[in-house]
C-alpha positions as CSV (number, residue, x, y, z in Angstrom):
1,M,87.8,129.2,121.2
2,R,84.3,128.9,119.6
3,R,85.6,130.0,116.3
4,A,88.5,127.5,116.5
5,G,86.1,124.7,117.4
6,L,84.0,125.6,114.4
7,F,87.0,125.6,112.1
8,I,88.0,122.1,113.4
9,L,84.5,120.8,112.9
10,I,84.3,122.0,109.3
11,A,87.8,120.6,108.6
12,I,86.5,117.2,109.7
13,L,83.1,117.3,108.0
14,F,84.3,118.7,104.7
15,P,86.4,115.7,103.5
16,A,83.8,113.3,105.0
17,V,81.0,114.8,103.1
18,A,83.1,115.1,99.9
19,L,84.1,111.4,100.1
20,A,80.6,110.2,100.9
21,S,79.2,112.2,98.0
22,A,81.8,110.9,95.5
23,W,81.3,107.3,96.7
24,T,77.5,107.6,96.5
25,V,77.7,109.1,93.0
26,L,79.7,106.1,91.8
27,A,77.5,103.6,93.7
28,F,74.3,105.1,92.1
29,F,75.9,105.1,88.6
30,Y,77.1,101.4,88.8
31,R,74.4,99.8,91.0
32,L,71.0,101.5,90.8
33,P,68.5,99.0,89.2
34,M,67.5,101.3,86.4
35,P,68.5,102.2,82.8
36,E,71.8,104.1,82.3
37,T,70.1,107.5,81.8
38,G,68.3,107.1,85.1
39,R,71.5,106.1,86.9
40,I,73.3,109.1,85.4
41,A,70.5,111.4,86.5
42,A,70.4,110.0,90.0
43,A,74.1,110.2,90.4
44,A,74.2,113.8,89.1
45,L,71.4,114.8,91.5
46,F,73.2,113.4,94.5
47,G,76.4,115.1,93.4
48,L,74.6,118.4,93.4
49,F,73.2,117.6,96.8
50,G,76.7,116.9,98.1
51,L,77.9,120.1,96.7
52,A,75.1,122.0,98.4
53,T,76.0,120.3,101.6
54,L,79.6,121.4,101.3
55,I,78.5,125.0,100.8
56,A,76.1,124.7,103.8
57,L,79.1,123.9,106.0
58,F,80.5,127.3,105.4
59,T,77.2,129.1,105.7
60,R,76.4,127.2,108.9
61,R,73.2,125.7,107.6
62,W,73.4,122.7,109.9
63,R,70.0,121.4,109.0
64,V,71.2,120.7,105.4
65,V,74.2,118.8,106.9
66,G,71.8,116.8,109.1
67,V,69.6,115.9,106.1
68,F,72.7,114.8,104.2
69,A,73.7,112.5,107.1
70,V,70.2,110.9,107.2
71,V,70.1,110.4,103.4
72,F,73.6,108.9,103.4
73,A,72.6,106.5,106.2
74,G,69.8,105.4,104.0
75,V,72.2,104.9,101.1
76,L,74.4,102.7,103.3
77,I,71.3,100.6,104.3
78,W,70.5,100.2,100.6
79,W,74.1,99.2,99.8
80,S,74.2,96.6,102.5
81,S,71.0,95.0,101.1
82,I,72.7,94.2,97.7
83,T,73.7,90.6,97.7
84,P,75.4,88.5,95.0
85,P,73.0,87.2,92.4
86,R,72.7,83.4,91.9
87,D,70.8,83.2,88.6
88,V,73.8,84.3,86.5
89,T,75.4,82.8,83.4
90,F,79.2,83.1,83.7
91,V,81.8,82.9,80.9
92,P,82.9,79.2,80.4
93,E,86.3,79.6,82.2
94,D,84.4,80.9,85.3
95,A,81.5,78.5,85.1
96,R,82.5,76.3,88.0
97,Q,83.8,77.0,91.5
98,V,86.5,74.6,92.6
99,T,85.8,72.8,96.0
100,G,88.2,70.6,98.0
101,R,88.3,68.0,100.7
102,I,91.2,67.2,102.9
103,E,91.3,63.7,104.6
104,G,94.6,63.1,106.4
105,D,97.3,63.7,103.8
106,R,95.0,63.4,100.8
107,L,93.6,66.5,99.1
108,T,90.8,66.0,96.5
109,L,89.8,68.9,94.3
110,T,86.6,68.9,92.3
111,D,86.2,71.1,89.3
112,T,89.9,71.8,88.7
113,R,90.2,73.7,85.5
114,N,92.4,72.3,82.7
115,F,91.4,74.2,79.5
116,T,93.4,74.0,76.3
117,W,93.7,77.5,74.9
118,R,94.3,78.3,71.2
119,S,93.0,81.9,71.5
120,Q,90.8,83.8,73.9
121,T,87.7,82.6,72.0
122,D,88.9,79.2,70.8
123,F,89.5,76.7,73.6
124,T,88.6,73.2,74.7
125,E,86.9,73.0,78.1
126,S,88.0,70.4,80.7
127,W,87.0,70.2,84.3
128,E,88.7,67.5,86.4
129,T,88.7,65.9,89.8
130,R,92.3,65.7,91.0
131,S,94.0,64.2,94.1
132,Y,97.2,65.2,95.8
133,D,99.4,63.7,98.5
134,L,100.0,66.6,101.0
135,S,103.0,64.8,102.5
136,K,104.7,65.4,99.2
137,L,104.1,69.1,99.1
138,R,107.4,70.9,98.6
139,T,107.3,74.3,97.0
140,V,105.3,77.5,96.7
141,D,105.7,79.9,93.7
142,L,104.2,83.3,93.0
143,F,103.3,84.4,89.4
144,M,102.7,88.0,88.7
145,S,100.9,88.9,85.5
146,Y,101.3,92.6,84.5
147,W,98.3,93.6,82.3
148,A,98.1,97.4,82.9
149,G,101.6,98.8,83.4
150,P,104.1,98.3,86.2
151,E,101.9,99.4,89.1
152,M,99.3,96.6,89.0
153,A,99.5,92.8,88.5
154,H,97.4,89.8,88.9
155,T,98.8,87.3,91.4
156,I,98.7,83.5,91.1
157,V,100.1,81.1,93.7
158,S,101.2,77.6,92.6
159,F,102.0,74.7,94.9
160,G,104.5,72.0,93.8
161,F,104.7,68.4,94.8
162,E,107.4,65.8,94.8
163,G,107.3,64.2,91.4
164,G,106.5,67.3,89.5
165,E,102.8,67.8,90.1
166,R,101.7,71.4,90.5
167,I,98.4,73.1,91.1
168,A,97.9,76.9,90.6
169,W,95.4,79.0,92.4
170,S,93.9,82.3,91.3
171,I,91.5,84.6,93.1
172,E,89.8,86.9,90.7
173,A,86.5,88.5,89.5
174,R,84.0,86.1,88.2
175,Y,82.7,87.4,84.9
176,R,79.2,87.2,83.5
177,V,78.7,86.6,79.8
178,G,79.2,90.0,78.2
179,G,80.9,91.5,81.2
180,T,84.3,93.3,81.2
181,Y,86.7,94.3,83.9
182,S,86.9,97.8,85.2
183,P,88.9,98.6,88.3
184,I,86.5,101.4,89.2
185,A,83.3,99.3,88.6
186,G,85.0,96.4,90.4
187,A,84.8,98.4,93.7
188,F,81.0,98.7,93.5
189,K,79.6,95.2,93.6
190,T,79.5,94.6,89.8
191,D,81.2,91.1,89.9
192,T,81.4,88.2,92.3
193,L,84.6,86.5,93.5
194,I,85.9,83.2,92.3
195,V,88.7,80.9,93.4
196,I,90.2,78.9,90.5
197,A,92.4,75.9,90.9
198,A,94.0,74.9,87.6
199,D,96.8,73.3,85.6
200,E,99.6,75.8,85.0
201,R,99.4,75.3,81.3
202,D,95.8,76.7,81.6
203,L,96.1,79.4,84.2
204,I,99.6,80.7,83.4
205,G,99.6,79.8,79.6
206,L,96.5,81.8,79.1
207,R,98.3,84.9,80.2
208,T,101.7,84.3,78.6
209,N,100.8,82.7,75.3
210,V,97.2,83.9,74.6
211,R,96.8,87.3,76.2
212,G,100.4,88.3,75.8
213,E,100.8,89.6,79.3
214,D,104.2,90.2,81.0
215,V,104.3,87.3,83.5
216,H,107.0,87.0,86.2
217,L,107.7,83.9,88.3
218,Y,109.1,84.1,91.8
219,R,110.2,81.0,93.8
220,L,109.2,81.6,97.4
221,N,111.0,80.7,100.6
222,V,108.2,78.8,102.3
223,S,108.6,75.6,104.3
224,P,106.5,72.5,103.4
225,D,104.6,72.8,106.7
226,D,103.7,76.4,106.0
227,A,102.9,75.6,102.4
228,R,100.4,73.0,103.6
229,I,98.7,75.5,105.8
230,F,98.7,78.0,103.0
231,L,97.1,75.6,100.6
232,A,94.5,74.6,103.1
233,G,93.5,78.3,103.4
234,Y,92.8,78.3,99.6
235,V,90.7,75.2,99.9
236,E,88.7,76.7,102.8
237,D,88.1,79.9,100.8
238,A,87.0,78.0,97.8
239,N,84.5,75.9,99.8
240,A,83.2,79.0,101.5
241,L,82.6,80.7,98.1
242,A,80.8,77.7,96.8
243,A,78.5,77.8,99.7
244,K,78.0,81.5,99.8
245,P,79.0,83.8,96.9
246,Q,80.8,87.0,97.8
247,F,81.4,90.2,95.8
248,Y,84.8,91.0,94.3
249,N,86.3,94.4,95.2
250,S,89.2,95.7,93.3
251,I,90.4,97.6,96.4
252,T,89.6,95.5,99.4
253,T,88.9,92.0,98.2
254,N,91.1,91.1,95.3
255,C,93.8,88.7,94.2
256,T,96.5,90.1,96.6
257,T,94.4,91.1,99.6
258,A,92.9,87.6,99.6
259,I,96.3,86.0,99.7
260,V,97.3,88.3,102.6
261,R,94.1,87.4,104.5
262,I,94.8,83.7,104.0
263,L,98.4,84.0,105.2
264,R,97.3,86.0,108.3
265,L,94.5,83.5,109.1
266,V,97.0,80.7,109.2
267,G,99.3,82.7,111.5
268,A,101.9,84.0,109.1
269,S,103.5,87.4,109.7
270,V,102.5,89.8,106.9
271,P,103.5,93.4,107.9
272,T,101.3,96.1,106.5
273,D,102.9,97.8,103.5
274,W,101.7,100.1,100.7
275,R,103.0,97.5,98.2
276,L,100.3,95.1,99.2
277,L,97.8,97.5,97.6
278,V,99.9,98.8,94.6
279,N,100.8,95.2,94.1
280,G,103.0,95.6,91.0
281,Y,105.7,96.4,93.5
282,L,105.1,93.3,95.5
283,P,108.5,91.7,94.5
284,G,110.3,94.5,96.4
285,Y,108.2,93.7,99.5
286,L,108.9,90.0,99.3
287,Y,112.6,90.8,98.8
288,D,112.6,92.9,102.0
289,Q,110.9,90.1,103.8
290,K,113.5,87.6,102.5
291,R,110.7,85.5,100.9
292,V,112.5,85.4,97.5
293,D,116.1,84.8,96.5
294,T,118.1,87.7,98.0
295,K,121.5,86.6,96.7
296,L,120.9,88.8,93.6
297,P,120.2,92.5,93.5
298,L,116.4,93.1,93.3
299,A,116.6,94.5,89.8
300,E,118.4,91.4,88.5
301,L,115.9,89.1,90.3
302,I,113.0,90.9,88.6
303,E,114.6,90.6,85.2
304,R,115.4,86.9,85.6
305,S,111.8,86.3,86.8
306,R,110.3,87.1,83.3
307,I,108.9,84.0,81.7
308,S,106.6,85.1,78.9
309,D,109.1,84.9,76.1
310,R,110.2,81.4,77.2
311,A,106.7,80.2,77.5
312,K,105.8,81.5,74.0
313,A,108.8,79.8,72.5
314,F,108.1,76.5,74.2
315,G,104.3,76.4,73.7
316,L,101.6,74.9,75.9
317,G,102.6,71.3,75.6
318,P,103.9,68.8,78.3
319,G,106.9,70.1,80.2
320,F,105.5,73.7,80.3
321,S,106.0,74.0,84.0
322,E,109.5,72.8,84.0
323,E,110.5,75.0,81.0
324,I,109.3,78.3,82.5
325,R,111.3,77.6,85.7
326,H,114.6,77.3,83.9
327,G,117.0,80.1,85.1
328,V,114.5,81.4,87.7
329,P,116.4,82.0,91.0
330,D,115.3,79.7,93.8
331,P,115.9,80.6,97.4
332,N,115.6,77.0,98.4
333,T,118.7,75.8,96.5
């Protein structure tokens, strides 16, 4: 019995120590406040310490395991002390955080983005204050922009109003000047979070016509009342970020997990599913939940959702939002 108990203990501790070691190695590499050579050295030393601890498990040198636990607790305390910086120069498109105010049926957004893009480095900046009548809110659409294969996509939600007005929302990493995106680094407090509210010609056109990403559009089955609550959740998140910055996390706090959190906060049922993490397959999840048009087979719905070619052919002029919706299945009609 004693031998069996020891086996179970080692079976529990081995993966725990291995995961803690791997996580700390990456945390040291990406976040220690020292030059790269120092970060590499510190990460390597902790990796060796973790390896020694794994060996100690089988040789029953429990003192080494205890030292590892104490050191790792110190690492967690250090990690929790890292807070988002405030004295940062962001790239122009991330320079401002949108804020909003809801008074009755009137939504007023400050610092709504409406850039005119000619290339990724050639653009005209424009930040606007816009007002919307929430009693005229009618539709919710989901854009999925595939930038790294079929498994991962960036998600954007757009709200449509009677009369043709639309406002698109994107939750993403807020880049500093000179910064680049890395899904691994993005899990280790390298970038802060930003909520962007923008004109579709800006937010969607940047991805279809400038970056050349494969963008899909899905019309959602959402009632106007639920759409209003959903939109209010975005406004609340944007105001919270303006008051207190938060770190982006490519695993736990990203464009899709933030949408799910908003939906659950407002009382919507969002069953847990692996496709919420591997979000390139999110259309299948929405299809199963009957949130998109299910009159067509899923494969045909996905094919008809592609809008990049249509957007490129039309350009980024007036009428862009109407043009990219031509032929896209709508569960509300």
